[in-house]
N, CA, C and O atoms as a DFTB+ gen file, in Angstrom:
844 C
 N C O
     1  1      98.451      76.567      55.726
     2  2      97.400      78.489      55.515
     3  2      98.615      79.771      55.299
     4  3      99.832      79.590      55.334
     5  1      98.218      80.513      55.170
     6  2      98.847      81.679      54.946
     7  2      98.132      82.333      56.638
     8  3      97.066      82.017      57.167
     9  1      98.981      83.111      57.032
    10  2      99.144      83.707      58.334
    11  2      99.061      84.854      58.412
    12  3      99.968      85.420      57.803
    13  1      98.113      85.739      59.075
    14  2      98.210      87.266      58.247
    15  2      99.539      88.390      58.006
    16  3      99.649      89.423      57.344
    17  1     100.391      87.677      58.831
    18  2     101.455      88.699      58.833
    19  2     102.118      88.160      57.588
    20  3     102.740      89.095      57.084
    21  1     102.288      86.817      56.713
    22  2     102.416      86.978      55.784
    23  2     101.696      87.870      54.192
    24  3     102.102      88.405      53.160
    25  1     100.297      87.525      54.965
    26  2      99.216      88.399      53.861
    27  2     100.033      90.197      54.314
    28  3      99.266      91.138      54.517
    29  1     100.809      90.302      54.362
    30  2     100.874      92.338      55.094
    31  2     101.349      92.061      53.555
    32  3     101.834      91.042      53.063
    33  1     101.007      93.460      52.907
    34  2     101.640      94.334      52.261
    35  2     103.140      95.161      52.158
    36  3     103.308      96.127      52.903
    37  1     103.941      94.854      51.455
    38  2     105.030      96.478      52.120
    39  2     104.774      97.524      52.596
    40  3     105.338      98.093      53.531
    41  1     103.256      98.088      51.527
    42  2     103.522      99.256      52.353
    43  2     102.914      99.272      53.846
    44  3     103.540      99.919      54.686
    45  1     101.843      98.666      54.197
    46  2     101.696      98.404      55.581
    47  2     102.684      98.002      57.058
    48  3     102.626      98.359      58.235
    49  1     103.775      96.875      56.098
    50  2     104.975      97.130      57.077
    51  2     105.561      98.474      57.464
    52  3     105.993      98.987      58.496
    53  1     105.423      98.761      56.428
    54  2     105.863     100.148      56.378
    55  2     105.880     101.598      57.196
    56  3     106.734     102.418      57.536
    57  1     104.552     101.450      57.305
    58  2     103.817     102.237      58.237
    59  2     103.911     101.853      59.382
    60  3     103.281     102.782      59.888
    61  1     104.239     101.118      60.374
    62  2     104.361      99.923      61.768
    63  2     105.339     100.660      61.951
    64  3     106.360     100.706      61.265
    65  1     104.878     101.752      63.606
    66  2     105.597     102.219      63.734
    67  2     106.699     102.266      64.513
    68  3     106.093     102.674      65.504
    69  1     108.026     102.172      64.955
    70  2     109.288     102.163      65.189
    71  2     109.396     103.159      66.712
    72  3     108.423     103.753      67.176
    73  1     110.465     103.171      67.187
    74  2     111.096     103.950      68.668
    75  2     111.432     104.997      67.843
    76  3     110.778     106.037      67.757
    77  1     112.636     104.698      67.115
    78  2     113.679     105.675      66.509
    79  2     112.597     106.657      65.323
    80  3     112.986     107.796      65.066
    81  1     111.270     106.149      64.651
    82  2     110.345     107.595      64.423
    83  2     109.538     108.371      65.617
    84  3     108.784     109.224      66.084
    85  1     110.305     107.401      65.656
    86  2     108.815     108.299      67.823
    87  2     109.440     109.533      68.175
    88  3     108.825     110.547      68.504
    89  1     111.075     109.382      68.071
    90  2     111.784     110.211      69.263
    91  2     111.728     110.989      67.597
    92  3     110.580     111.432      67.594
    93  1     112.433     111.419      66.055
    94  2     112.238     111.565      65.882
    95  2     111.415     113.189      65.676
    96  3     111.763     114.369      65.623
    97  1     109.734     112.143      65.583
    98  2     109.124     113.679      65.486
    99  2     108.997     114.299      66.388
   100  3     108.528     115.427      66.237
   101  1     109.468     113.694      68.117
   102  2     109.293     114.058      69.042
   103  2     110.201     115.871      68.715
   104  3     109.957     117.078      68.731
   105  1     111.450     114.767      68.417
   106  2     111.989     116.179      68.440
   107  2     111.779     117.882      67.590
   108  3     111.834     119.030      68.031
   109  1     111.522     117.299      66.182
   110  2     110.274     118.055      65.933
   111  2     109.519     118.979      65.629
   112  3     109.263     119.695      64.661
   113  1     109.144     118.784      66.890
   114  2     108.449     119.550      67.644
   115  2     108.751     120.271      68.168
   116  3     108.378     121.444      68.150
   117  1     110.122     119.379      69.277
   118  2     110.649     120.282      70.204
   119  2     111.138     121.931      69.130
   120  3     110.899     123.136      69.207
   121  1     111.794     121.154      68.356
   122  2     112.550     122.018      67.693
   123  2     111.837     123.328      67.005
   124  3     112.283     124.470      66.886
   125  1     110.097     122.564      66.436
   126  2     109.978     123.947      66.009
   127  2     108.817     124.877      66.806
   128  3     108.074     125.755      66.367
   129  1     108.980     124.293      68.212
   130  2     108.331     125.446      69.715
   131  2     109.353     126.177      69.943
   132  3     109.278     127.398      70.078
   133  1     110.737     125.315      70.033
   134  2     112.097     126.258      69.884
   135  2     111.931     127.240      69.032
   136  3     111.966     128.390      69.470
   137  1     111.786     127.081      68.094
   138  2     111.809     128.092      66.749
   139  2     110.882     129.569      66.986
   140  3     110.916     130.799      66.951
   141  1     110.226     128.618      67.196
   142  2     108.827     129.910      67.541
   143  2     109.355     131.138      69.037
   144  3     109.397     132.366      68.968
   145  1     109.631     130.413      70.044
   146  2     110.190     131.198      71.385
   147  2     110.594     132.285      70.529
   148  3     110.074     133.395      70.411
   149  1     112.242     131.484      69.583
   150  2     113.267     132.469      69.562
   151  2     113.105     134.120      68.559
   152  3     113.779     135.151      68.572
   153  1     111.582     133.590      67.579
   154  2     111.528     134.540      66.835
   155  2     110.855     135.678      67.740
   156  3     111.302     136.823      67.789
   157  1     110.176     135.413      68.171
   158  2     109.673     136.119      69.151
   159  2     110.404     137.030      69.958
   160  3     110.852     138.127      69.624
   161  1     110.484     136.396      71.178
   162  2     112.114     136.825      71.733
   163  2     112.633     137.751      70.789
   164  3     112.291     138.835      71.261
   165  1     113.422     138.031      69.454
   166  2     113.765     138.780      67.942
   167  2     113.165     139.527      67.649
   168  3     113.596     140.601      67.228
   169  1     111.757     139.190      67.780
   170  2     110.500     139.920      68.266
   171  2     110.751     141.601      68.968
   172  3     110.985     142.790      68.751
   173  1     110.551     140.821      69.687
   174  2     110.789     142.332      70.991
   175  2     111.723     142.680      71.118
   176  3     111.691     143.830      70.680
   177  1     112.716     142.458      71.474
   178  2     114.535     143.264      71.429
   179  2     114.086     143.793      70.466
   180  3     114.165     145.019      70.538
   181  1     113.492     143.294      69.278
   182  2     113.645     144.686      68.222
   183  2     112.906     145.701      68.075
   184  3     113.264     146.559      67.269
   185  1     111.452     145.896      68.957
   186  2     110.841     146.592      69.452
   187  2     111.328     147.490      70.727
   188  3     110.895     148.598      71.042
   189  1     112.454     146.639      71.450
   190  2     112.108     147.138      72.533
   191  2     113.541     148.584      72.216
   192  3     113.632     149.562      72.959
   193  1     114.588     148.319      70.848
   194  2     115.542     148.976      70.776
   195  2     115.169     149.591      69.711
   196  3     116.060     150.076      69.014
   197  1     113.835     149.731      69.315
   198  2     113.478     151.090      68.520
   199  2     113.138     152.262      69.907
   200  3     113.799     153.141      70.461
   201  1     111.711     151.690      70.076
   202  2     111.900     152.534      71.654
   203  2     112.815     153.533      72.088
   204  3     112.662     154.754      72.064
   205  1     114.034     152.693      72.590
   206  2     114.647     153.366      73.073
   207  2     116.185     154.553      72.318
   208  3     117.175     155.084      72.821
   209  1     115.480     154.478      70.671
   210  2     115.964     155.122      70.006
   211  2     115.019     156.434      69.337
   212  3     115.209     157.065      68.297
   213  1     113.860     156.578      70.443
   214  2     113.390     157.004      69.576
   215  2     113.505     158.441      70.773
   216  3     113.412     158.292      71.992
   217  1     113.738     159.888      70.026
   218  2     113.863     161.333      70.958
   219  2     113.213     161.076      72.514
   220  3     112.356     160.325      72.980
   221  1     114.079     162.088      73.023
   222  2     113.335     162.146      74.489
   223  2     112.043     163.439      74.419
   224  3     112.435     164.606      74.445
   225  1     110.621     163.175      74.337
   226  2     109.964     163.999      74.315
   227  2     109.136     164.706      75.599
   228  3     108.017     164.259      75.854
   229  1     109.603     165.652      76.293
   230  2     109.125     165.895      77.122
   231  2     108.014     167.239      77.396
   232  3     108.363     168.385      77.113
   233  1     106.384     166.875      78.090
   234  2     105.733     167.786      77.770
   235  2     106.182     168.823      79.240
   236  3     106.611     168.719      80.389
   237  1     105.610     170.102      77.972
   238  2     105.401     171.256      79.282
   239  2     104.366     171.115      80.166
   240  3     103.172     170.950      79.916
   241  1     105.110     171.220      81.572
   242  2     104.054     171.696      82.555
   243  2     104.254     169.874      83.559
   244  3     103.774     169.608      84.660
   245  1     105.196     168.859      82.564
   246  2     105.000     167.316      83.515
   247  2     106.019     168.270      84.383
   248  3     105.391     168.575      85.397
   249  1     107.631     169.015      84.426
   250  2     108.368     168.855      85.445
   251  2     108.007     169.989      86.205
   252  3     107.617     171.077      85.782
   253  1     108.215     169.544      87.623
   254  2     107.495     170.318      88.648
   255  2     109.217     170.386      89.197
   256  3     110.286     169.841      88.919
   257  1     108.819     171.163      89.903
   258  2     109.863     172.160      90.556
   259  2     110.110     171.735      91.946
   260  3     109.283     171.433      92.806
   261  1     112.120     171.781      92.049
   262  2     112.736     171.097      93.332
   263  2     112.013     171.782      94.764
   264  3     111.206     172.634      94.391
   265  1     112.033     171.722      95.660
   266  2     111.910     171.837      97.236
   267  2     112.581     172.800      97.400
   268  3     112.462     173.639      96.508
   269  1     113.328     173.061      98.275
   270  2     114.186     173.953      98.625
   271  2     114.938     173.579      99.630
   272  3     114.499     173.637     100.778
   273  1     116.462     173.040      99.293
   274  2     116.856     172.411     100.029
   275  2     117.415     172.423     101.572
   276  3     118.107     173.406     101.835
   277  1     117.227     171.521     102.577
   278  2     117.832     171.585     103.643
   279  2     118.269     172.011     103.965
   280  3     118.184     171.557     105.106
   281  1     119.447     173.399     104.069
   282  2     120.693     174.115     105.190
   283  2     121.506     173.509     106.018
   284  3     120.924     172.790     106.830
   285  1     122.515     173.541     106.090
   286  2     123.450     172.522     107.040
   287  2     123.188     173.102     108.464
   288  3     123.043     174.318     108.338
   289  1     123.086     172.775     109.587
   290  2     123.450     172.758     110.803
   291  2     124.678     173.278     111.595
   292  3     124.706     173.913     112.649
   293  1     125.547     172.897     110.910
   294  2     126.843     173.357     110.942
   295  2     127.525     174.869     110.093
   296  3     126.887     175.591     109.326
   297  1     128.734     175.015     110.441
   298  2     129.610     175.824     110.048
   299  2     128.670     177.161     109.919
   300  3     127.641     177.400     110.551
   301  1     129.548     178.257     108.560
   302  2     129.383     179.711     109.220
   303  2     127.880     179.623     107.589
   304  3     126.806     179.897     108.125
   305  1     127.733     179.446     106.582
   306  2     126.874     179.933     105.829
   307  2     125.510     178.981     105.248
   308  3     125.328     178.500     104.130
   309  1     124.909     178.944     106.118
   310  2     123.006     178.602     105.906
   311  2     122.423     178.495     105.262
   312  3     121.500     177.685     105.183
   313  1     122.949     179.760     104.133
   314  2     122.382     179.297     102.876
   315  2     122.371     178.874     101.597
   316  3     121.886     179.322     100.558
   317  1     122.915     178.055     101.841
   318  2     123.164     176.493     100.557
   319  2     123.063     175.857     101.170
   320  3     123.096     175.994     102.393
   321  1     122.795     174.284     100.161
   322  2     122.674     172.954     100.431
   323  2     123.004     172.151     100.907
   324  3     122.728     171.243     101.692
   325  1     124.472     173.052      99.673
   326  2     126.347     172.061     100.294
   327  2     126.903     171.827     101.833
   328  3     127.336     172.687     102.599
   329  1     126.764     170.414     102.055
   330  2     127.796     170.815     103.017
   331  2     128.774     171.345     103.547
   332  3     129.860     171.197     102.987
   333  1     128.709     172.022     104.625
   334  2     129.182     173.121     104.971
   335  2     130.409     172.451     106.046
   336  3     130.305     171.402     106.681
   337  1     131.275     173.152     106.035
   338  2     132.494     172.256     107.398
   339  2     132.441     173.863     108.126
   340  3     132.357     175.020     107.713
   341  1     132.598     172.787     110.183
   342  2     132.281     173.519     110.713
   343  2     133.893     174.614     110.356
   344  3     134.607     174.382     109.381
   345  1     134.192     175.782     111.389
   346  2     134.902     176.803     111.585
   347  2     136.119     175.955     112.147
   348  3     137.190     175.929     111.542
   349  1     136.004     175.575     112.795
   350  2     137.611     174.681     113.536
   351  2     136.909     173.210     112.536
   352  3     136.212     172.281     112.944
   353  1     137.233     173.384     111.669
   354  2     137.293     171.573     111.416
   355  2     138.699     171.475     111.242
   356  3     139.156     172.565     110.898
   357  1     140.054     170.078     111.408
   358  2     140.824     170.157     111.437
   359  2     141.505     169.700     112.511
   360  3     141.169     170.087     113.630
   361  1     142.698     168.697     112.326
   362  2     143.575     168.660     113.748
   363  2     144.733     169.681     113.953
   364  3     145.444     170.424     113.277
   365  1     144.557     169.350     115.134
   366  2     145.579     171.123     116.207
   367  2     145.713     170.547     116.560
   368  3     145.106     169.507     116.816
   369  1     146.946     171.092     116.837
   370  2     149.038     170.672     117.869
   371  2     149.063     171.494     118.426
   372  3     149.643     172.445     117.903
   373  1     148.363     171.753     120.103
   374  2     148.868     172.699     120.835
   375  2     150.057     172.800     120.886
   376  3     150.828     171.843     120.958
   377  1     150.594     174.806     120.835
   378  2     151.966     175.229     121.034
   379  2     151.678     175.740     122.309
   380  3     152.692     175.432     122.936
   381  1     150.883     176.366     123.138
   382  2     150.439     176.974     123.958
   383  2     148.967     176.504     124.786
   384  3     148.028     175.908     124.258
   385  1     149.016     176.757     125.600
   386  2     147.808     176.452     126.991
   387  2     148.425     176.893     127.438
   388  3     149.650     176.773     127.474
   389  1     147.216     178.061     128.298
   390  2     146.400     178.460     129.500
   391  2     145.756     178.634     130.349
   392  3     144.628     178.986     130.004
   393  1     145.964     178.532     131.806
   394  2     145.183     178.531     132.815
   395  2     144.039     180.123     132.695
   396  3     144.033     181.165     132.039
   397  1     142.944     179.284     134.082
   398  2     141.577     180.549     133.988
   399  2     141.875     181.561     134.184
   400  3     140.999     182.425     134.210
   401  1     143.837     182.055     134.506
   402  2     143.689     183.896     134.651
   403  2     144.449     184.270     133.257
   404  3     144.476     185.433     132.857
   405  1     145.057     183.206     132.556
   406  2     145.074     183.471     131.095
   407  2     147.131     183.929     131.413
   408  3     147.720     184.957     131.080
   409  1     147.726     182.600     132.195
   410  2     148.799     182.866     131.971
   411  2     149.036     181.525     131.463
   412  3     148.357     180.516     131.657
   413  1     150.110     181.668     130.779
   414  2     151.237     180.067     129.795
   415  2     151.237     178.996     130.457
   416  3     152.366     178.508     130.510
   417  1     150.413     178.381     131.019
   418  2     151.417     176.828     131.633
   419  2     152.141     175.413     131.228
   420  3     152.563     174.579     132.030
   421  1     152.202     175.314     129.334
   422  2     152.003     174.474     129.181
   423  2     153.015     174.897     127.155
   424  3     152.460     175.806     126.538
   425  1     153.884     174.442     126.652
   426  2     154.584     174.685     125.887
   427  2     154.600     172.747     124.856
   428  3     155.024     171.642     125.194
   429  1     154.002     173.196     123.767
   430  2     154.016     172.118     123.000
   431  2     155.994     172.037     122.556
   432  3     156.857     172.915     122.523
   433  1     156.018     170.950     122.359
   434  2     157.787     170.801     121.449
   435  2     158.593     171.018     122.376
   436  3     159.709     170.606     122.058
   437  1     158.566     171.478     123.393
   438  2     159.492     171.101     124.131
   439  2     160.193     169.155     124.762
   440  3     161.374     168.871     124.959
   441  1     159.098     168.297     124.903
   442  2     159.980     167.116     124.575
   443  2     158.820     166.546     123.941
   444  3     158.211     167.109     123.031
   445  1     158.566     165.599     124.352
   446  2     158.114     163.977     123.479
   447  2     156.597     164.710     124.000
   448  3     156.620     165.684     123.247
   449  1     155.355     164.858     124.769
   450  2     154.299     165.572     124.876
   451  2     153.833     166.254     123.885
   452  3     154.550     167.091     123.337
   453  1     152.513     166.018     123.460
   454  2     151.326     166.612     122.502
   455  2     150.309     166.590     122.895
   456  3     149.935     165.428     123.052
   457  1     149.661     167.238     123.138
   458  2     148.287     167.907     122.756
   459  2     147.832     167.586     121.449
   460  3     148.710     167.675     120.590
   461  1     146.785     167.261     121.084
   462  2     146.156     167.448     120.243
   463  2     144.752     167.605     119.863
   464  3     144.293     166.540     120.275
   465  1     144.041     168.070     119.486
   466  2     142.759     168.527     119.485
   467  2     142.011     168.324     117.731
   468  3     141.981     168.956     116.675
   469  1     141.518     167.091     118.265
   470  2     141.422     166.745     116.406
   471  2     139.317     166.512     116.334
   472  3     138.596     165.590     116.716
   473  1     139.041     167.720     115.726
   474  2     137.282     168.366     115.245
   475  2     137.142     168.104     113.395
   476  3     137.738     168.460     112.378
   477  1     135.720     167.087     113.858
   478  2     135.681     166.505     112.308
   479  2     135.030     167.596     112.267
   480  3     134.906     168.366     113.220
   481  1     134.194     167.866     110.269
   482  2     133.490     168.565     109.621
   483  2     132.092     169.422     110.071
   484  3     131.845     170.619     109.927
   485  1     131.073     168.065     110.822
   486  2     130.504     168.696     112.009
   487  2     130.846     169.621     113.427
   488  3     130.069     170.422     113.945
   489  1     131.901     169.360     113.789
   490  2     132.079     170.365     114.995
   491  2     132.581     169.252     116.077
   492  3     133.093     169.532     117.161
   493  1     132.270     167.560     115.438
   494  2     132.619     166.956     116.850
   495  2     134.055     166.280     116.962
   496  3     134.661     165.669     116.082
   497  1     134.549     166.622     118.632
   498  2     135.897     165.968     118.219
   499  2     136.379     165.622     119.734
   500  3     135.591     165.734     120.672
   501  1     138.293     165.012     119.990
   502  2     138.594     164.052     119.823
   503  2     139.407     164.546     120.622
   504  3     140.118     165.235     119.891
   505  1     140.039     164.727     122.387
   506  2     141.209     165.317     123.344
   507  2     141.826     163.847     123.469
   508  3     141.589     162.803     122.861
   509  1     142.937     164.262     124.759
   510  2     142.813     163.599     126.135
   511  2     142.379     164.487     127.063
   512  3     141.979     165.644     126.934
   513  1     142.507     163.815     127.987
   514  2     142.782     164.238     129.401
   515  2     143.369     163.372     130.590
   516  3     142.622     162.942     131.468
   517  1     144.960     163.089     130.588
   518  2     145.464     162.944     130.962
   519  2     145.306     161.477     130.251
   520  3     145.046     161.655     129.060
   521  1     145.364     160.321     130.527
   522  2     145.892     159.093     130.399
   523  2     143.664     158.705     128.887
   524  3     143.161     157.848     128.161
   525  1     143.391     160.121     129.431
   526  2     141.103     159.423     129.220
   527  2     141.895     159.977     128.332
   528  3     142.917     160.660     128.280
   529  1     140.520     159.097     127.124
   530  2     139.456     160.416     125.438
   531  2     138.360     161.018     126.265
   532  3     137.530     160.767     127.140
   533  1     138.750     161.787     125.626
   534  2     137.483     162.907     125.761
   535  2     136.725     163.370     124.431
   536  3     137.361     163.801     123.470
   537  1     135.485     163.270     124.427
   538  2     135.419     163.346     123.113
   539  2     133.199     164.418     122.939
   540  3     132.135     163.805     123.027
   541  1     133.349     165.924     122.712
   542  2     132.063     166.143     122.337
   543  2     132.103     166.477     121.048
   544  3     132.759     166.078     120.085
   545  1     130.859     167.694     121.292
   546  2     131.023     168.671     120.289
   547  2     131.268     170.542     120.386
   548  3     131.042     171.291     121.337
   549  1     131.664     170.775     119.365
   550  2     132.079     172.257     118.868
   551  2     130.048     172.370     118.470
   552  3     129.485     171.638     117.656
   553  1     129.252     173.626     119.431
   554  2     128.207     174.385     119.000
   555  2     128.653     175.118     117.148
   556  3     129.742     175.458     116.685
   557  1     127.829     175.115     116.782
   558  2     127.935     176.001     115.533
   559  2     128.483     177.494     115.506
   560  3     128.011     178.389     116.208
   561  1     129.917     177.714     114.288
   562  2     129.849     179.275     114.920
   563  2     130.011     180.176     114.052
   564  3     130.168     180.066     112.836
   565  1     129.953     181.424     114.951
   566  2     128.856     182.531     114.127
   567  2     129.853     183.635     113.741
   568  3     130.943     183.672     114.312
   569  1     129.542     184.507     112.828
   570  2     129.967     185.116     112.014
   571  2     131.218     186.226     112.118
   572  3     132.027     186.752     111.354
   573  1     130.778     186.258     113.927
   574  2     132.500     187.660     114.264
   575  2     133.065     186.042     115.707
   576  3     133.125     186.100     116.935
   577  1     133.294     185.099     114.944
   578  2     134.312     184.235     115.932
   579  2     133.394     183.678     117.262
   580  3     133.993     183.393     118.299
   581  1     132.364     183.580     117.204
   582  2     131.716     183.613     118.800
   583  2     131.349     182.205     118.217
   584  3     130.906     181.923     117.103
   585  1     131.665     181.378     119.310
   586  2     131.815     179.650     119.709
   587  2     132.006     179.341     120.864
   588  3     132.441     180.131     121.702
   589  1     131.669     177.965     121.126
   590  2     131.220     177.506     122.379
   591  2     131.253     175.982     122.268
   592  3     130.903     175.486     121.197
   593  1     131.738     174.996     123.525
   594  2     131.877     173.569     123.655
   595  2     130.598     173.485     124.586
   596  3     130.461     173.918     125.730
   597  1     129.684     172.794     123.764
   598  2     128.119     171.534     124.255
   599  2     128.859     171.188     126.023
   600  3     130.016     170.840     126.256
   601  1     127.947     171.387     126.851
   602  2     128.382     170.360     127.766
   603  2     127.846     168.813     127.958
   604  3     127.438     168.155     128.915
   605  1     128.037     168.601     126.705
   606  2     127.822     166.884     127.346
   607  2     129.263     166.424     126.443
   608  3     129.800     166.664     125.362
   609  1     129.412     165.835     127.328
   610  2     131.338     165.335     126.995
   611  2     131.242     164.121     127.661
   612  3     130.546     164.104     128.676
   613  1     131.915     162.879     127.224
   614  2     132.099     161.496     127.064
   615  2     133.316     161.500     127.324
   616  3     134.103     162.137     126.624
   617  1     133.649     160.885     128.237
   618  2     135.634     160.958     128.543
   619  2     135.177     159.374     128.846
   620  3     134.079     158.994     128.439
   621  1     136.239     158.287     129.719
   622  2     136.909     157.066     129.858
   623  2     137.215     157.504     130.914
   624  3     137.395     158.662     131.290
   625  1     137.309     156.083     131.667
   626  2     137.842     157.116     133.104
   627  2     138.805     155.392     133.632
   628  3     138.412     154.434     134.299
   629  1     140.123     155.673     132.953
   630  2     140.864     155.126     133.555
   631  2     141.505     156.364     134.775
   632  3     141.246     157.567     134.796
   633  1     142.489     155.498     135.816
   634  2     143.035     154.960     136.614
   635  2     144.286     156.247     136.180
   636  3     144.646     155.774     135.102
   637  1     145.404     157.949     136.415
   638  2     146.605     157.832     135.904
   639  2     146.970     158.069     136.978
   640  3     146.487     158.608     137.975
   641  1     147.940     157.592     136.692
   642  2     149.060     157.330     137.580
   643  2     150.586     158.568     137.462
   644  3     151.103     159.268     138.332
   645  1     151.012     158.330     135.536
   646  2     152.048     159.044     135.403
   647  2     151.545     160.411     135.515
   648  3     150.537     160.770     136.123
   649  1     152.321     161.088     134.893
   650  2     152.284     163.139     134.236
   651  2     152.452     163.682     133.218
   652  3     153.513     164.017     132.692
   653  1     151.032     163.852     132.745
   654  2     150.670     164.003     131.571
   655  2     150.909     165.874     131.888
   656  3     151.240     166.388     132.957
   657  1     150.533     166.753     130.229
   658  2     150.057     167.495     129.725
   659  2     149.057     168.336     130.174
   660  3     148.144     167.543     129.944
   661  1     148.430     169.401     130.676
   662  2     147.390     169.652     131.082
   663  2     146.416     169.388     129.951
   664  3     146.551     169.080     128.767
   665  1     145.596     169.574     130.586
   666  2     144.071     169.138     129.747
   667  2     143.360     170.099     129.067
   668  3     142.460     170.567     129.764
   669  1     143.456     170.703     127.633
   670  2     142.195     172.223     127.231
   671  2     141.206     172.644     127.936
   672  3     140.147     172.069     127.688
   673  1     141.163     173.715     128.996
   674  2     139.948     174.146     128.813
   675  2     139.179     174.766     128.046
   676  3     139.180     175.909     127.589
   677  1     138.245     173.532     127.909
   678  2     137.584     172.966     127.082
   679  2     135.880     174.125     126.963
   680  3     135.270     174.512     125.967
   681  1     135.629     174.339     128.367
   682  2     134.663     174.316     129.152
   683  2     134.893     176.371     128.212
   684  3     134.249     177.189     127.556
   685  1     136.042     176.195     128.738
   686  2     135.675     178.297     129.426
   687  2     135.870     178.196     128.093
   688  3     135.061     179.078     127.805
   689  1     136.449     177.700     126.620
   690  2     136.202     178.445     125.312
   691  2     135.091     179.492     124.841
   692  3     133.955     179.020     124.793
   693  1     135.212     180.661     124.531
   694  2     133.792     181.474     124.087
   695  2     134.401     182.529     122.438
   696  3     133.904     183.561     121.989
   697  1     135.237     181.973     122.078
   698  2     135.288     182.838     121.118
   699  2     137.137     182.442     120.206
   700  3     138.274     182.363     120.671
   701  1     136.709     182.328     119.126
   702  2     138.611     181.948     118.222
   703  2     138.526     182.617     116.972
   704  3     137.622     182.848     116.168
   705  1     139.818     182.873     117.055
   706  2     140.702     183.240     116.333
   707  2     141.674     181.846     114.569
   708  3     142.339     180.821     114.415
   709  1     141.024     182.908     113.836
   710  2     141.968     182.174     112.888
   711  2     142.801     183.029     111.704
   712  3     142.290     183.831     110.922
   713  1     144.510     182.570     111.792
   714  2     144.840     182.846     110.846
   715  2     146.252     182.112     110.214
   716  3     147.291     181.828     110.809
   717  1     145.872     181.909     108.721
   718  2     147.199     181.108     108.639
   719  2     147.117     180.514     109.337
   720  3     146.266     180.843     110.163
   721  1     148.032     178.921     109.675
   722  2     147.608     177.853     109.993
   723  2     147.539     177.508     111.589
   724  3     147.748     176.440     112.165
   725  1     147.020     179.323     112.312
   726  2     147.032     178.620     113.869
   727  2     145.825     179.534     113.800
   728  3     145.366     180.451     113.119
   729  1     145.479     178.590     115.165
   730  2     143.994     178.667     116.197
   731  2     144.013     179.273     117.228
   732  3     144.654     178.584     118.021
   733  1     143.612     180.367     117.793
   734  2     143.069     180.364     119.248
   735  2     142.131     180.631     119.140
   736  3     141.449     181.173     118.270
   737  1     141.901     179.959     120.793
   738  2     141.148     179.882     121.737
   739  2     141.148     180.496     122.574
   740  3     141.848     179.996     123.454
   741  1     140.435     182.003     123.039
   742  2     140.045     182.850     124.252
   743  2     138.613     182.342     124.655
   744  3     137.841     181.613     124.032
   745  1     138.487     182.947     125.885
   746  2     137.468     182.977     127.016
   747  2     136.172     183.718     126.754
   748  3     136.148     184.039     125.566
   749  1     134.730     184.246     127.610
   750  2     134.572     185.433     127.619
   751  2     134.530     186.571     127.458
   752  3     133.937     187.478     126.875
   753  1     136.240     186.047     128.902
   754  2     136.494     187.633     129.022
   755  2     137.948     188.205     127.765
   756  3     138.673     189.200     127.752
   757  1     137.869     187.389     127.156
   758  2     138.918     187.488     126.152
   759  2     140.668     186.858     126.487
   760  3     141.675     187.015     125.797
   761  1     140.533     186.287     127.516
   762  2     141.842     185.191     128.242
   763  2     141.488     184.076     126.984
   764  3     140.600     183.378     126.494
   765  1     143.387     184.625     126.836
   766  2     143.582     183.158     126.277
   767  2     143.692     181.552     126.696
   768  3     144.563     181.162     127.474
   769  1     142.778     180.726     126.134
   770  2     142.640     179.722     126.325
   771  2     143.966     178.705     125.824
   772  3     144.983     178.296     126.384
   773  1     143.556     178.595     124.898
   774  2     145.056     177.476     124.250
   775  2     145.097     178.425     122.589
   776  3     144.370     179.222     121.997
   777  1     146.517     177.689     122.348
   778  2     147.638     178.725     120.957
   779  2     147.398     177.478     119.897
   780  3     147.961     176.599     120.550
   781  1     146.948     176.826     118.725
   782  2     146.992     175.090     118.296
   783  2     147.729     175.960     116.843
   784  3     147.598     177.155     116.580
   785  1     148.394     175.077     116.177
   786  2     148.525     174.970     114.700
   787  2     148.340     173.516     114.064
   788  3     148.808     172.413     114.349
   789  1     147.330     174.048     112.936
   790  2     147.205     172.835     111.784
   791  2     148.348     172.420     111.202
   792  3     149.275     172.761     110.468
   793  1     147.680     171.135     112.131
   794  2     148.908     169.610     111.658
   795  2     148.757     169.594     110.199
   796  3     149.772     169.027     109.793
   797  1     148.305     169.794     109.578
   798  2     147.771     169.681     108.252
   799  2     148.697     170.380     107.354
   800  3     149.646     169.980     106.680
   801  1     148.119     171.628     107.543
   802  2     148.666     172.306     107.749
   803  2     150.733     172.623     107.524
   804  3     151.393     172.898     106.522
   805  1     150.995     172.478     108.485
   806  2     152.374     171.899     108.928
   807  2     153.421     171.466     108.217
   808  3     154.574     171.721     107.868
   809  1     152.135     170.357     108.118
   810  2     153.269     168.879     107.715
   811  2     153.297     169.560     106.504
   812  3     154.459     169.937     106.353
   813  1     152.528     169.954     105.449
   814  2     152.368     170.505     103.502
   815  2     153.982     171.163     103.856
   816  3     155.082     170.655     103.640
   817  1     153.715     172.152     104.323
   818  2     154.751     174.013     104.491
   819  2     156.069     172.551     105.142
   820  3     156.649     172.458     104.060
   821  1     156.521     171.917     105.693
   822  2     157.606     171.458     106.002
   823  2     158.133     170.655     104.713
   824  3     159.319     170.398     104.510
   825  1     157.057     170.295     103.867
   826  2     157.319     168.989     103.184
   827  2     157.902     170.012     101.192
   828  3     158.526     169.789     100.155
   829  1     157.046     171.149     101.927
   830  2     157.846     172.179     100.583
   831  2     158.944     171.999     101.058
   832  3     159.836     171.204     100.764
   833  1     158.871     172.695     101.743
   834  2     160.107     173.351     102.763
   835  2     161.771     172.146     102.395
   836  3     162.768     172.482     101.757
   837  1     161.516     170.849     103.034
   838  2     162.454     169.893     102.866
   839  2     162.777     169.374     101.423
   840  3     163.934     169.098     101.105
   841  1     161.865     169.267     100.677
   842  2     162.418     168.653      99.427
   843  2     162.378     169.600      98.561
   844  3     162.774     169.403      97.411
């Protein structure tokens, strides 16, 4: 008796599925899907490139005028929108300090002691009160040279045992003059409070002279 397997023709035996053929079929399907996505991606990129190369078209009336800039609250000129440095901004080295009667009580450069007044572009200042740090701010300066210090100041509270240079009479300041590298501060009665030199200006001047 002949079995069914023996009666099978070669053609039927060739159509018997095998694991290798199934893997090849799966790979061909994956490749087809990948190729499809590649074509779609290239088409989208080409369309986007074409849009970017089109000339820019502006419809009349589409652009709205910009609002007026907010003027700064410090410095001389409040008619422009650009930041304006405070009139006293700089790093100032005191060469003479005066008492309330306008008498000179201290001169810089006689020893290693120094009194420095640092003022940033907004008028915020820092200096020393004996061994303590003192911080505050100048009010906006006027065109006529009027200027004053905001009475709200902050200071460290350390006990100071050594001798220190006198403190700048900041609360007495009512007017200033600037000439070259020099800053002169006066009270409301035009008595001098302190005379200073611009440290960066002097450094540049001495650097040119020494070189």
